[in-house]
LUMMI-300001 format. One record per residue: residue number from 0; residue in one letter; x, y, z of N, C-alpha, C in turn. Coordinates in Angstrom, 3 decimals. Example, Ala and Ser with C-alpha at 12.3 -4.5 7.8 and 13.67 -1.06 7.14 Angstrom:
% residues 2
n = 0&res = a&n.u = 13.190&n.v = -5.690&n.w = 7.800&ca.u = 12.300&ca.v = -4.500&ca.w = 7.800&c.u = 13.200&c.v = -3.300&c.w = 7.800 $
n = 1&res = s&n.u = 12.850&n.v = -2.250&n.w = 7.080&ca.u = 13.670&ca.v = -1.060&ca.w = 7.140&c.u = 12.900&c.v = 0.030&c.w = 7.870 $
% end
This chain:
% residues 109
n = 0&res = m&n.u = -9.363&n.v = 15.987&n.w = -30.325&ca.u = -8.396&ca.v = 15.593&ca.w = -31.328&c.u = -7.513&c.v = 14.490&c.w = -30.748 $
n = 1&res = i&n.u = -7.466&n.v = 13.348&n.w = -31.406&ca.u = -6.701&ca.v = 12.209&ca.w = -30.934&c.u = -5.244&c.v = 12.354&c.w = -31.373 $
n = 2&res = d&n.u = -4.336&n.v = 12.243&n.w = -30.405&ca.u = -2.902&ca.v = 12.295&ca.w = -30.688&c.u = -2.376&c.v = 10.867&c.w = -30.668 $
n = 3&res = s&n.u = -2.184&n.v = 10.285&n.w = -31.823&ca.u = -1.805&ca.v = 8.877&ca.w = -31.925&c.u = -0.369&c.v = 8.598&c.w = -31.505 $
n = 4&res = t&n.u = 0.397&n.v = 9.622&n.w = -31.112&ca.u = 1.762&ca.v = 9.371&ca.w = -30.661&c.u = 1.784&c.v = 8.772&c.w = -29.261 $
n = 5&res = y&n.u = 0.649&n.v = 8.856&n.w = -28.542&ca.u = 0.579&ca.v = 8.319&ca.w = -27.190&c.u = -0.147&c.v = 6.981&c.w = -27.176 $
n = 6&res = k&n.u = 0.305&n.v = 6.097&n.w = -26.327&ca.u = -0.314&ca.v = 4.796&ca.w = -26.163&c.u = -1.734&c.v = 4.970&c.w = -25.624 $
n = 7&res = h&n.u = -2.687&n.v = 4.259&n.w = -26.180&ca.u = -4.088&ca.v = 4.275&ca.w = -25.748&c.u = -4.716&c.v = 5.668&c.w = -25.840 $
n = 8&res = s&n.u = -4.285&n.v = 6.466&n.w = -26.795&ca.u = -4.776&ca.v = 7.845&ca.w = -26.897&c.u = -6.272&c.v = 7.916&c.w = -27.196 $
n = 9&res = e&n.u = -6.796&n.v = 6.995&n.w = -27.978&ca.u = -8.229&ca.v = 7.023&ca.w = -28.283&c.u = -9.046&c.v = 6.735&c.w = -27.025 $
n = 10&res = l&n.u = -8.620&n.v = 5.746&n.w = -26.249&ca.u = -9.298&ca.v = 5.423&ca.w = -24.990&c.u = -9.169&c.v = 6.581&c.w = -24.005 $
n = 11&res = t&n.u = -7.994&n.v = 7.165&n.w = -23.920&ca.u = -7.770&ca.v = 8.294&ca.w = -23.018&c.u = -8.680&c.v = 9.460&c.w = -23.371 $
n = 12&res = e&n.u = -8.806&n.v = 9.765&n.w = -24.650&ca.u = -9.671&ca.v = 10.869&ca.w = -25.068&c.u = -11.127&c.v = 10.591&c.w = -24.713 $
n = 13&res = a&n.u = -11.560&n.v = 9.346&n.w = -24.872&ca.u = -12.937&ca.v = 8.994&ca.w = -24.513&c.u = -13.169&c.v = 9.152&c.w = -23.009 $
n = 14&res = i&n.u = -12.207&n.v = 8.737&n.w = -22.203&ca.u = -12.313&ca.v = 8.866&ca.w = -20.748&c.u = -12.394&c.v = 10.340&c.w = -20.351 $
n = 15&res = i&n.u = -11.557&n.v = 11.168&n.w = -20.951&ca.u = -11.575&ca.v = 12.602&ca.w = -20.646&c.u = -12.937&c.v = 13.201&c.w = -21.006 $
n = 16&res = g&n.u = -13.493&n.v = 12.778&n.w = -22.120&ca.u = -14.811&ca.v = 13.260&ca.w = -22.512&c.u = -15.880&c.v = 12.892&c.w = -21.487 $
n = 17&res = v&n.u = -15.840&n.v = 11.670&n.w = -20.986&ca.u = -16.800&ca.v = 11.232&ca.w = -19.969&c.u = -16.562&c.v = 12.007&c.w = -18.675 $
n = 18&res = f&n.u = -15.288&n.v = 12.252&n.w = -18.334&ca.u = -14.980&ca.v = 13.051&ca.w = -17.143&c.u = -15.659&c.v = 14.414&c.w = -17.221 $
n = 19&res = y&n.u = -15.545&n.v = 15.086&n.w = -18.374&ca.u = -16.153&ca.v = 16.410&ca.w = -18.521&c.u = -17.675&c.v = 16.337&c.w = -18.436 $
n = 20&res = e&n.u = -18.275&n.v = 15.264&n.w = -18.937&ca.u = -19.720&ca.v = 15.097&ca.w = -18.804&c.u = -20.111&c.v = 15.021&c.w = -17.324 $
n = 21&res = v&n.u = -19.361&n.v = 14.228&n.w = -16.555&ca.u = -19.641&ca.v = 14.082&ca.w = -15.120&c.u = -19.461&c.v = 15.416&c.w = -14.421 $
n = 22&res = y&n.u = -18.360&n.v = 16.088&n.w = -14.685&ca.u = -18.087&ca.v = 17.359&ca.w = -14.017&c.u = -19.132&c.v = 18.415&c.w = -14.381 $
n = 23&res = n&n.u = -19.491&n.v = 18.474&n.w = -15.646&ca.u = -20.492&ca.v = 19.463&ca.w = -16.069&c.u = -21.866&c.v = 19.187&c.w = -15.460 $
n = 24&res = e&n.u = -22.174&n.v = 17.914&n.w = -15.239&ca.u = -23.467&ca.v = 17.565&ca.w = -14.657&c.u = -23.482&c.v = 17.780&c.w = -13.140 $
n = 25&res = l&n.u = -22.415&n.v = 17.382&n.w = -12.460&ca.u = -22.364&ca.v = 17.509&ca.w = -10.998&c.u = -21.934&c.v = 18.898&c.w = -10.545 $
n = 26&res = g&n.u = -21.007&n.v = 19.476&n.w = -11.263&ca.u = -20.458&ca.v = 20.756&ca.w = -10.848&c.u = -19.338&c.v = 20.594&c.w = -9.834 $
n = 27&res = f&n.u = -19.010&n.v = 21.695&n.w = -9.189&ca.u = -17.865&ca.v = 21.807&ca.w = -8.302&c.u = -18.268&c.v = 21.562&c.w = -6.846 $
n = 28&res = g&n.u = -17.346&n.v = 20.985&n.w = -6.053&ca.u = -17.515&ca.v = 20.997&ca.w = -4.611&c.u = -17.793&c.v = 19.686&c.w = -3.910 $
n = 29&res = f&n.u = -17.837&n.v = 18.581&n.w = -4.621&ca.u = -18.118&ca.v = 17.302&ca.w = -3.972&c.u = -16.831&c.v = 16.601&c.w = -3.546 $
n = 30&res = l&n.u = -16.986&n.v = 15.606&n.w = -2.683&ca.u = -15.856&ca.v = 14.795&ca.w = -2.265&c.u = -15.390&c.v = 13.910&c.w = -3.416 $
n = 31&res = e&n.u = -14.134&n.v = 13.485&n.w = -3.329&ca.u = -13.559&ca.v = 12.614&ca.w = -4.352&c.u = -14.407&c.v = 11.362&c.w = -4.559 $
n = 32&res = s&n.u = -14.944&n.v = 10.787&n.w = -3.484&ca.u = -15.733&ca.v = 9.555&ca.w = -3.586&c.u = -16.981&c.v = 9.750&c.w = -4.460 $
n = 33&res = v&n.u = -17.586&n.v = 10.921&n.w = -4.414&ca.u = -18.767&ca.v = 11.208&ca.w = -5.238&c.u = -18.378&c.v = 11.237&c.w = -6.712 $
n = 34&res = y&n.u = -17.283&n.v = 11.912&n.w = -7.022&ca.u = -16.824&ca.v = 11.967&ca.w = -8.413&c.u = -16.377&c.v = 10.585&c.w = -8.897 $
n = 35&res = r&n.u = -15.716&n.v = 9.814&n.w = -8.021&ca.u = -15.253&ca.v = 8.471&ca.w = -8.400&c.u = -16.443&c.v = 7.579&c.w = -8.756 $
n = 36&res = k&n.u = -17.451&n.v = 7.562&n.w = -7.900&ca.u = -18.624&ca.v = 6.718&ca.w = -8.159&c.u = -19.381&c.v = 7.186&c.w = -9.391 $
n = 37&res = s&n.u = -19.492&n.v = 8.491&n.w = -9.560&ca.u = -20.193&ca.v = 9.040&ca.w = -10.728&c.u = -19.437&c.v = 8.736&c.w = -12.013 $
n = 38&res = l&n.u = -18.132&n.v = 8.899&n.w = -11.987&ca.u = -17.321&ca.v = 8.617&ca.w = -13.175&c.u = -17.373&c.v = 7.133&c.w = -13.505 $
n = 39&res = q&n.u = -17.313&n.v = 6.289&n.w = -12.489&ca.u = -17.422&ca.v = 4.850&ca.w = -12.731&c.u = -18.748&c.v = 4.516&c.w = -13.401 $
n = 40&res = l&n.u = -19.840&n.v = 5.051&n.w = -12.879&ca.u = -21.161&ca.v = 4.809&ca.w = -13.442&c.u = -21.237&c.v = 5.281&c.w = -14.889 $
n = 41&res = a&n.u = -20.762&n.v = 6.493&n.w = -15.151&ca.u = -20.817&ca.v = 7.052&ca.w = -16.508&c.u = -19.961&c.v = 6.240&c.w = -17.483 $
n = 42&res = l&n.u = -18.792&n.v = 5.806&n.w = -17.039&ca.u = -17.928&ca.v = 5.003&ca.w = -17.906&c.u = -18.569&c.v = 3.647&c.w = -18.198 $
n = 43&res = e&n.u = -19.138&n.v = 3.026&n.w = -17.173&ca.u = -19.787&ca.v = 1.729&ca.w = -17.373&c.u = -20.998&c.v = 1.859&c.w = -18.297 $
n = 44&res = q&n.u = -21.718&n.v = 2.964&n.w = -18.183&ca.u = -22.860&ca.v = 3.193&ca.w = -19.079&c.u = -22.412&c.v = 3.337&c.w = -20.532 $
n = 45&res = r&n.u = -21.167&n.v = 3.731&n.w = -20.733&ca.u = -20.607&ca.v = 3.840&ca.w = -22.079&c.u = -19.991&c.v = 2.529&c.w = -22.554 $
n = 46&res = g&n.u = -20.040&n.v = 1.497&n.w = -21.711&ca.u = -19.543&ca.v = 0.179&ca.w = -22.112&c.u = -18.111&c.v = -0.126&c.w = -21.711 $
n = 47&res = f&n.u = -17.502&n.v = 0.739&n.w = -20.904&ca.u = -16.140&ca.v = 0.486&ca.w = -20.454&c.u = -16.142&c.v = -0.469&c.w = -19.265 $
n = 48&res = k&n.u = -15.096&n.v = -1.262&n.w = -19.153&ca.u = -14.888&ca.v = -2.102&ca.w = -17.980&c.u = -14.161&c.v = -1.234&c.w = -16.954 $
n = 49&res = v&n.u = -14.722&n.v = -1.113&n.w = -15.743&ca.u = -14.146&ca.v = -0.224&ca.w = -14.736&c.u = -14.004&c.v = -0.962&c.w = -13.410 $
n = 50&res = q&n.u = -12.811&n.v = -0.878&n.w = -12.843&ca.u = -12.561&ca.v = -1.392&ca.w = -11.494&c.u = -12.382&c.v = -0.184&c.w = -10.585 $
n = 51&res = s&n.u = -13.076&n.v = -0.189&n.w = -9.449&ca.u = -12.978&ca.v = 0.910&ca.w = -8.499&c.u = -12.178&c.v = 0.474&c.w = -7.282 $
n = 52&res = e&n.u = -11.284&n.v = 1.353&n.w = -6.824&ca.u = -10.421&ca.v = 1.090&ca.w = -5.679&c.u = -9.731&c.v = -0.268&c.w = -5.813 $
n = 53&res = a&n.u = -9.210&n.v = -0.514&n.w = -6.991&ca.u = -8.556&ca.v = -1.782&ca.w = -7.287&c.u = -7.232&c.v = -1.882&c.w = -6.531 $
n = 54&res = p&n.u = -7.020&n.v = -2.995&n.w = -5.833&ca.u = -5.754&ca.v = -3.151&ca.w = -5.107&c.u = -4.593&c.v = -3.347&c.w = -6.086 $
n = 55&res = i&n.u = -3.522&n.v = -2.615&n.w = -5.846&ca.u = -2.320&ca.v = -2.688&ca.w = -6.686&c.u = -1.136&c.v = -3.021&c.w = -5.784 $
n = 56&res = s&n.u = -0.397&n.v = -4.030&n.w = -6.169&ca.u = 0.821&ca.v = -4.389&ca.w = -5.437&c.u = 2.022&c.v = -3.780&c.w = -6.137 $
n = 57&res = v&n.u = 2.946&n.v = -3.247&n.w = -5.353&ca.u = 4.168&ca.v = -2.663&ca.w = -5.900&c.u = 5.310&c.v = -3.608&c.w = -5.572 $
n = 58&res = f&n.u = 6.041&n.v = -3.986&n.w = -6.616&ca.u = 7.160&ca.v = -4.908&ca.w = -6.442&c.u = 8.482&c.v = -4.206&c.w = -6.699 $
n = 59&res = f&n.u = 9.476&n.v = -4.547&n.w = -5.909&ca.u = 10.833&ca.v = -4.041&ca.w = -6.080&c.u = 11.766&c.v = -5.228&c.w = -5.949 $
n = 60&res = r&n.u = 12.523&n.v = -5.479&n.w = -6.999&ca.u = 13.459&ca.v = -6.617&ca.w = -7.031&c.u = 12.791&c.v = -7.923&c.w = -6.641 $
n = 61&res = g&n.u = 11.588&n.v = -8.095&n.w = -7.180&ca.u = 10.861&ca.v = -9.338&ca.w = -6.978&c.u = 10.118&c.v = -9.449&c.w = -5.660 $
n = 62&res = q&n.u = 10.181&n.v = -8.420&n.w = -4.841&ca.u = 9.516&ca.v = -8.451&ca.w = -3.532&c.u = 8.389&c.v = -7.429&c.w = -3.483 $
n = 63&res = n&n.u = 7.270&n.v = -7.824&n.w = -2.867&ca.u = 6.168&ca.v = -6.891&ca.w = -2.663&c.u = 6.576&c.v = -5.920&c.w = -1.569 $
n = 64&res = v&n.u = 6.684&n.v = -4.640&n.w = -1.923&ca.u = 7.131&ca.v = -3.624&ca.w = -0.957&c.u = 6.003&c.v = -2.692&c.w = -0.533 $
n = 65&res = g&n.u = 4.817&n.v = -2.920&n.w = -1.027&ca.u = 3.706&ca.v = -2.076&ca.w = -0.624&c.u = 2.506&c.v = -2.266&c.w = -1.518 $
n = 66&res = d&n.u = 1.398&n.v = -1.773&n.w = -1.038&ca.u = 0.143&ca.v = -1.867&ca.w = -1.771&c.u = -0.574&c.v = -0.531&c.w = -1.705 $
n = 67&res = f&n.u = -1.359&n.v = -0.235&n.w = -2.711&ca.u = -2.239&ca.v = 0.922&ca.w = -2.665&c.u = -3.472&c.v = 0.601&c.w = -3.488 $
n = 68&res = k&n.u = -4.475&n.v = 1.444&n.w = -3.399&ca.u = -5.706&ca.v = 1.249&ca.w = -4.157&c.u = -5.805&c.v = 2.319&c.w = -5.236 $
n = 69&res = a&n.u = -5.909&n.v = 1.866&n.w = -6.468&ca.u = -6.111&ca.v = 2.789&ca.w = -7.591&c.u = -7.558&c.v = 3.243&c.w = -7.571 $
n = 70&res = d&n.u = -7.791&n.v = 4.534&n.w = -7.759&ca.u = -9.172&ca.v = 5.029&ca.w = -7.749&c.u = -10.012&c.v = 4.295&c.w = -8.785 $
n = 71&res = l&n.u = -9.584&n.v = 4.309&n.w = -10.031&ca.u = -10.285&ca.v = 3.601&ca.w = -11.104&c.u = -9.278&c.v = 3.041&c.w = -12.092 $
n = 72&res = i&n.u = -9.567&n.v = 1.865&n.w = -12.620&ca.u = -8.803&ca.v = 1.305&ca.w = -13.733&c.u = -9.809&c.v = 1.020&c.w = -14.837 $
n = 73&res = v&n.u = -9.542&n.v = 1.556&n.w = -16.018&ca.u = -10.474&ca.v = 1.452&ca.w = -17.140&c.u = -9.914&c.v = 0.492&c.w = -18.188 $
n = 74&res = n&n.u = -10.721&n.v = -0.512&n.w = -18.525&ca.u = -10.378&ca.v = -1.503&ca.w = -19.554&c.u = -9.028&c.v = -2.179&c.w = -19.294 $
n = 75&res = d&n.u = -8.651&n.v = -2.309&n.w = -18.043&ca.u = -7.379&ca.v = -2.925&ca.w = -17.649&c.u = -6.169&c.v = -2.231&c.w = -18.274 $
n = 76&res = l&n.u = -6.329&n.v = -0.971&n.w = -18.694&ca.u = -5.261&ca.v = -0.252&ca.w = -19.382&c.u = -4.916&c.v = 1.097&c.w = -18.780 $
n = 77&res = i&n.u = -5.926&n.v = 1.821&n.w = -18.328&ca.u = -5.725&ca.v = 3.202&ca.w = -17.873&c.u = -6.030&c.v = 3.296&c.w = -16.383 $
n = 78&res = l&n.u = -5.069&n.v = 3.778&n.w = -15.616&ca.u = -5.233&ca.v = 3.982&ca.w = -14.183&c.u = -5.585&c.v = 5.443&c.w = -13.954 $
n = 79&res = l&n.u = -6.718&n.v = 5.675&n.w = -13.288&ca.u = -7.147&ca.v = 7.040&ca.w = -12.975&c.u = -6.956&c.v = 7.288&c.w = -11.487 $
n = 80&res = e&n.u = -6.235&n.v = 8.315&n.w = -11.146&ca.u = -6.042&ca.v = 8.746&ca.w = -9.766&c.u = -6.728&c.v = 10.095&c.w = -9.643 $
n = 81&res = l&n.u = -7.876&n.v = 10.124&n.w = -8.975&ca.u = -8.698&ca.v = 11.323&ca.w = -8.902&c.u = -8.279&c.v = 12.206&c.w = -7.736 $
n = 82&res = k&n.u = -8.363&n.v = 13.512&n.w = -7.944&ca.u = -8.083&ca.v = 14.502&ca.w = -6.902&c.u = -9.161&c.v = 15.571&c.w = -6.965 $
n = 83&res = t&n.u = -9.621&n.v = 16.002&n.w = -5.799&ca.u = -10.532&ca.v = 17.146&ca.w = -5.744&c.u = -9.847&c.v = 18.235&c.w = -4.938 $
n = 84&res = c&n.u = -9.797&n.v = 19.412&n.w = -5.516&ca.u = -9.157&ca.v = 20.532&ca.w = -4.842&c.u = -9.547&c.v = 21.825&c.w = -5.559 $
n = 85&res = v&n.u = -9.301&n.v = 22.935&n.w = -4.899&ca.u = -9.580&ca.v = 24.231&ca.w = -5.492&c.u = -8.607&c.v = 24.495&c.w = -6.631 $
n = 86&res = c&n.u = -7.361&n.v = 24.122&n.w = -6.424&ca.u = -6.353&ca.v = 24.251&ca.w = -7.471&c.u = -5.358&c.v = 23.106&c.w = -7.309 $
n = 87&res = v&n.u = -4.674&n.v = 22.771&n.w = -8.377&ca.u = -3.688&ca.v = 21.702&ca.w = -8.323&c.u = -2.404&c.v = 22.267&c.w = -7.732 $
n = 88&res = i&n.u = -1.976&n.v = 21.670&n.w = -6.641&ca.u = -0.719&ca.v = 22.096&ca.w = -6.033&c.u = 0.387&c.v = 21.149&c.w = -6.461 $
n = 89&res = e&n.u = 1.601&n.v = 21.550&n.w = -6.275&ca.u = 2.749&ca.v = 20.772&ca.w = -6.730&c.u = 2.728&c.v = 19.345&c.w = -6.184 $
n = 90&res = r&n.u = 2.325&n.v = 19.162&n.w = -4.931&ca.u = 2.301&ca.v = 17.819&ca.w = -4.340&c.u = 1.345&c.v = 16.911&c.w = -5.109 $
n = 91&res = n&n.u = 0.155&n.v = 17.413&n.w = -5.514&ca.u = -0.784&ca.v = 16.613&ca.w = -6.292&c.u = -0.197&c.v = 16.249&c.w = -7.644 $
n = 92&res = r&n.u = 0.422&n.v = 17.230&n.w = -8.300&ca.u = 1.016&ca.v = 16.983&ca.w = -9.620&c.u = 2.122&c.v = 15.941&c.w = -9.518 $
n = 93&res = m&n.u = 2.949&n.v = 16.041&n.w = -8.505&ca.u = 4.057&ca.v = 15.102&ca.w = -8.348&c.u = 3.552&c.v = 13.696&c.w = -8.018 $
n = 94&res = n&n.u = 2.447&n.v = 13.590&n.w = -7.284&ca.u = 1.860&ca.v = 12.287&ca.w = -7.000&c.u = 1.438&c.v = 11.616&c.w = -8.291 $
n = 95&res = c&n.u = 0.808&n.v = 12.367&n.w = -9.184&ca.u = 0.380&ca.v = 11.813&ca.w = -10.471&c.u = 1.573&c.v = 11.408&c.w = -11.312 $
n = 96&res = v&n.u = 2.609&n.v = 12.223&n.w = -11.321&ca.u = 3.826&ca.v = 11.896&ca.w = -12.061&c.u = 4.457&c.v = 10.641&c.w = -11.486 $
n = 97&res = s&n.u = 4.466&n.v = 10.529&n.w = -10.158&ca.u = 5.057&ca.v = 9.370&ca.w = -9.493&c.u = 4.322&c.v = 8.092&c.w = -9.868 $
n = 98&res = v&n.u = 2.991&n.v = 8.115&n.w = -9.810&ca.u = 2.209&ca.v = 6.937&ca.w = -10.168&c.u = 2.444&c.v = 6.577&c.w = -11.623 $
n = 99&res = r&n.u = 2.421&n.v = 7.570&n.w = -12.497&ca.u = 2.636&ca.v = 7.322&ca.w = -13.918&c.u = 4.012&c.v = 6.720&c.w = -14.171 $
n = 100&res = g&n.u = 5.018&n.v = 7.262&n.w = -13.512&ca.u = 6.380&ca.v = 6.791&ca.w = -13.725&c.u = 6.633&c.v = 5.403&c.w = -13.194 $
n = 101&res = k&n.u = 5.861&n.v = 4.993&n.w = -12.189&ca.u = 6.074&ca.v = 3.693&ca.w = -11.578&c.u = 5.149&c.v = 2.615&c.w = -12.126 $
n = 102&res = a&n.u = 4.267&n.v = 2.983&n.w = -13.033&ca.u = 3.236&ca.v = 2.053&ca.w = -13.501&c.u = 3.821&c.v = 0.749&c.w = -14.011 $
n = 103&res = r&n.u = 4.995&n.v = 0.769&n.w = -14.558&ca.u = 5.575&ca.v = -0.444&ca.w = -15.101&c.u = 5.926&c.v = -1.462&c.w = -14.024 $
n = 104&res = v&n.u = 6.033&n.v = -1.042&n.w = -12.762&ca.u = 6.379&ca.v = -1.983&ca.w = -11.695&c.u = 5.145&c.v = -2.410&c.w = -10.889 $
n = 105&res = l&n.u = 3.969&n.v = -2.020&n.w = -11.342&ca.u = 2.752&ca.v = -2.369&ca.w = -10.634&c.u = 2.163&c.v = -3.656&c.w = -11.190 $
n = 106&res = a&n.u = 1.492&n.v = -4.371&n.w = -10.327&ca.u = 0.815&ca.v = -5.581&ca.w = -10.767&c.u = -0.547&c.v = -5.652&c.w = -10.099 $
n = 107&res = v&n.u = -1.585&n.v = -5.837&n.w = -10.892&ca.u = -2.918&ca.v = -5.999&ca.w = -10.326&c.u = -3.084&c.v = -7.475&c.w = -10.016 $
n = 108&res = p&n.u = -3.390&n.v = -7.805&n.w = -8.755&ca.u = -3.525&ca.v = -9.241&ca.w = -8.396&c.u = -4.685&c.v = -9.902&c.w = -9.101 $
% end
């Protein structure tokens, strides 16, 4: 069910659907890199533009203060940060919240 109150909700729902296809096909227990490559392949097979380990620069007051690599960026709109674990711990959840909250200050070179 698409919730149109969120930005890019249709694209997000499609990505989640592809994620479940990958997970259902591969199952549990692989490294993050295996899921990242598989998800990238599945998304590209569906016609999405996907960048893997895309370098992201973080700017603060006009200065580059750091860089990190986004696991996947889909259609230049959605940043996916993948985690593999037995259960989601608070640190993982807060990392995702942090990336989401800071997205407005990120710039893809």
